[in-house]
N, C-alpha and C positions, 0 to 999 in steps of 0.2 A: 502502398498506403495500409497501414495497419491501424483498426479499429479497437478499442480498447472500451469495454462496456463493463462499468463497476453494478455492483449490488449490494444491499446487506446494510447498509447505513439506518442510521434510526434515534433513537431518543431513549437510555438507560440511567437508572440512579447510578449514584459512584458505589463502588464496588461490582457492579454488575458487568455482563459480557457481552461482547459482538463480534459477529465474522462478518469481513467482508469477502466478496469474491470480485475477481477480475480476468474477464474472458477477453482471450484476442483471437482476431479474425484470421492470423496466420503468422508464423514465427518462420523468421528471415534470418540471415546472416546479423542484422542489424538491430534484431532484437534477443538476443542471445541472454540478458538480466531483464529482469522485472523487478518494480522497485514499485514504492508506497511511498508516498509524500501526505503532508497535511498543511492546512493555511488557516490558522486559528484568525480568528476575528481580531483587527487590528496589527496584525503579524504578516511577515515574508510566508511565503510558501517553503516547508523546511523537509527535509528527509527524514522519515521513518524507519523504513526497511529494504533489503534488497534480498533477491534468491537468482540463483543461476541454472537456467533450465535443465543442461548438461549434468551436472554434479550435486545440485541441491544445496550449494554451500551459501550460507546466509550470512547475513551483517545487519546490526541494527545500531539505531541511535540509541545512548545510554540510556534515558529517561524511559525507554520501551524495555529494556532488556531484562527478562524473567516475566514479563506481563505481556506481552506480545510474542505471536510466530507465526512466521510468512513460511508458506508453504506452496509446493505446485503439484500439479495432476496433470501430467504432460500428455494422455490421452486426451483430455478436454482443453487444453490450449487453457487452462485455467489457473488463477493465483490466489491464493485465499490469506487473509490477516487476522488471526484470531486474537482477539483483543479482550482480557480479562483485565480485572481489578482496575476497573476503569476510574478516572476520576475527572473532575470539571476543568482540569488543564489538557485534558485530550479531548474538550470540544473541539471541532475544526471542521474544515471540508477535507474529507481523504481522497487523492488522486491516486490513479494506477498509472503508472509510467514502463514503459519498454525502450530498451537501448542497448547497447553494446559496450557501455562503461561501468566503471565500478564507482566512478564519482557521487558524492553526496551531492551535488551543485545541479540544479534543476537543469541550466541550462543542457547542459552535456545529454540531455534522455530525449529521446528521439521521438517517441508516442505519448499521447496522452490521454487519458478518460477525461468523462465531463465531470468526475467526483460525486462523491456520496456524503450527504452531511451524516454527523455525529455529534451527536448533545449528548452530555453527561450532566444531570443535575444533581446537586450538594443534598 
């Protein structure tokens, strides 16, 4: 079992920035990729971004491209999500996930963090 612990959420005004962190208790063959998902009020959880531990390759949902950056620190088993130019539409609970899939479907990811709230006011 792999535990994921997120931090860094909070409240910010539109146009502001936040950085989320996610630290994994271990890295295994089943956690070769790390991802971020989010669930906005009244909506289903959706994929945001992912990164591969070994190569650093990244992939983003269209609405965050150019604003969000996912990165990793392998020595710390930690993944980051730098979020810039935030808007009210980014308000959600953000979840860290670990898996061995490139899928954007949450059902195909193996481990999840508890989530951290991000609130953007206009």
